[in-house]
C-alpha positions as CSV (number, residue, x, y, z in Angstrom):
1,M,3.7,7.2,36.6
2,S,4.8,7.3,32.9
3,S,6.4,4.4,31.2
4,I,9.6,4.9,29.3
5,R,10.4,2.8,26.3
6,F,13.9,2.2,25.1
7,T,14.6,1.1,21.6
8,R,17.8,-0.8,20.5
9,E,19.1,2.5,19.1
10,H,18.7,4.2,22.5
11,V,20.7,1.5,24.2
12,I,23.5,1.6,21.6
13,R,23.8,5.4,21.8
14,A,23.9,5.2,25.6
15,S,26.6,2.6,25.6
16,G,28.8,4.7,23.3
17,E,29.1,1.8,20.8
18,T,28.5,2.0,17.1
19,P,26.4,-0.7,15.5
20,G,28.4,-3.5,14.0
21,E,31.4,-2.8,16.3
22,P,32.5,-5.6,18.6
23,D,31.8,-5.3,22.3
24,R,34.9,-3.9,23.9
25,Q,34.0,-5.1,27.4
26,G,34.3,-8.8,26.5
27,G,30.6,-9.5,26.7
28,L,28.6,-11.7,24.3
29,A,27.4,-10.2,21.0
30,V,23.8,-11.0,20.5
31,E,22.5,-11.5,17.0
32,E,18.9,-11.1,16.3
33,A,17.4,-14.3,15.1
34,R,15.1,-14.0,12.1
35,P,12.3,-16.6,12.0
36,K,12.5,-19.0,9.1
37,L,9.2,-18.5,7.2
38,K,7.9,-21.0,4.7
39,P,4.8,-20.6,2.4
40,P,1.6,-22.0,3.8
41,A,0.4,-25.4,2.8
42,M,-2.0,-25.4,-0.1
43,Y,-5.3,-27.3,-0.4
44,K,-7.4,-28.3,-3.5
45,V,-11.1,-27.6,-3.5
46,V,-12.6,-30.6,-5.4
47,L,-16.1,-30.7,-6.8
48,L,-17.7,-34.2,-6.8
49,N,-20.2,-35.5,-9.4
50,D,-23.7,-36.6,-8.6
51,D,-26.6,-37.7,-10.7
52,Y,-29.0,-35.0,-9.7
53,T,-27.3,-31.5,-9.8
54,P,-27.9,-29.8,-13.2
55,M,-24.9,-29.0,-15.2
56,D,-25.8,-25.4,-15.6
57,F,-26.0,-25.1,-11.8
58,V,-22.4,-26.4,-11.5
59,V,-21.3,-23.9,-14.1
60,E,-23.0,-21.1,-12.1
61,V,-21.3,-22.3,-8.9
62,L,-17.9,-22.2,-10.6
63,E,-18.5,-18.7,-12.0
64,V,-19.8,-17.3,-8.7
65,F,-17.5,-18.9,-6.1
66,F,-14.3,-19.5,-8.1
67,A,-14.5,-16.4,-10.4
68,M,-14.2,-18.5,-13.6
69,N,-15.4,-17.4,-17.0
70,R,-18.1,-19.4,-18.7
71,E,-15.6,-21.4,-20.9
72,K,-13.4,-22.5,-18.0
73,A,-16.4,-23.2,-15.8
74,T,-17.9,-25.4,-18.5
75,R,-14.6,-27.2,-19.0
76,I,-14.4,-28.0,-15.2
77,M,-18.1,-29.0,-15.1
78,L,-17.5,-31.5,-17.9
79,A,-14.5,-32.9,-16.1
80,V,-16.6,-33.4,-13.0
81,H,-19.3,-35.0,-15.1
82,T,-17.0,-37.4,-17.0
83,Q,-14.3,-38.1,-14.4
84,G,-16.4,-38.0,-11.2
85,K,-14.5,-35.1,-9.7
86,A,-12.4,-32.1,-10.6
87,V,-10.2,-29.5,-8.9
88,C,-11.9,-26.0,-8.8
89,G,-8.9,-24.2,-7.3
90,I,-6.0,-24.4,-5.0
91,F,-5.9,-22.2,-1.9
92,T,-4.6,-21.9,1.7
93,R,-6.5,-24.2,4.1
94,D,-8.8,-21.5,5.6
95,V,-9.8,-20.2,2.1
96,A,-10.3,-23.7,0.7
97,E,-12.5,-24.8,3.6
98,T,-14.6,-21.6,3.5
99,K,-15.1,-21.9,-0.3
100,A,-16.1,-25.6,0.0
101,A,-18.6,-24.8,2.8
102,M,-20.1,-21.9,0.8
103,V,-20.6,-24.1,-2.2
104,V,-22.3,-26.9,-0.2
105,D,-24.5,-24.3,1.6
106,Y,-25.5,-22.7,-1.7
107,A,-26.3,-26.0,-3.2
108,R,-28.5,-27.0,-0.2
109,E,-30.3,-23.6,-0.5
110,N,-31.1,-24.5,-4.1
111,Q,-32.1,-28.1,-3.2
112,H,-29.1,-29.7,-5.0
113,P,-26.9,-32.5,-3.5
114,L,-23.7,-31.1,-4.9
115,M,-20.7,-32.0,-2.8
116,C,-17.3,-30.3,-2.4
117,Q,-14.3,-31.6,-0.5
118,V,-10.9,-30.2,0.5
119,E,-7.7,-32.2,-0.2
120,V,-4.0,-31.5,0.4
121,A,-2.4,-30.2,-2.8
């Protein structure tokens, strides 16, 4: 048994109505509801300072995982060092959590205690 699919255009043509014309039979006109979309919530990836992770390793992490050039990575690294923490980037939740986990995993593989956290932007 074959299934037959009808589109909105098929139904309109079969009824003899033209789109946008009121229903002549006194029925209800149905307007398609469009969902209201809003942009996704954004999250900050924050790098935390520690007394053991070398500064050049932090610069490397910023270059590799956050696609920063050397100058910007150095600026962020110095902010982490002097202020205790700094924002590496702002992303959607899934991307932010993935990047933070990748940074922590990479630091552990290289025996560094570098920590990264995710905060609501």
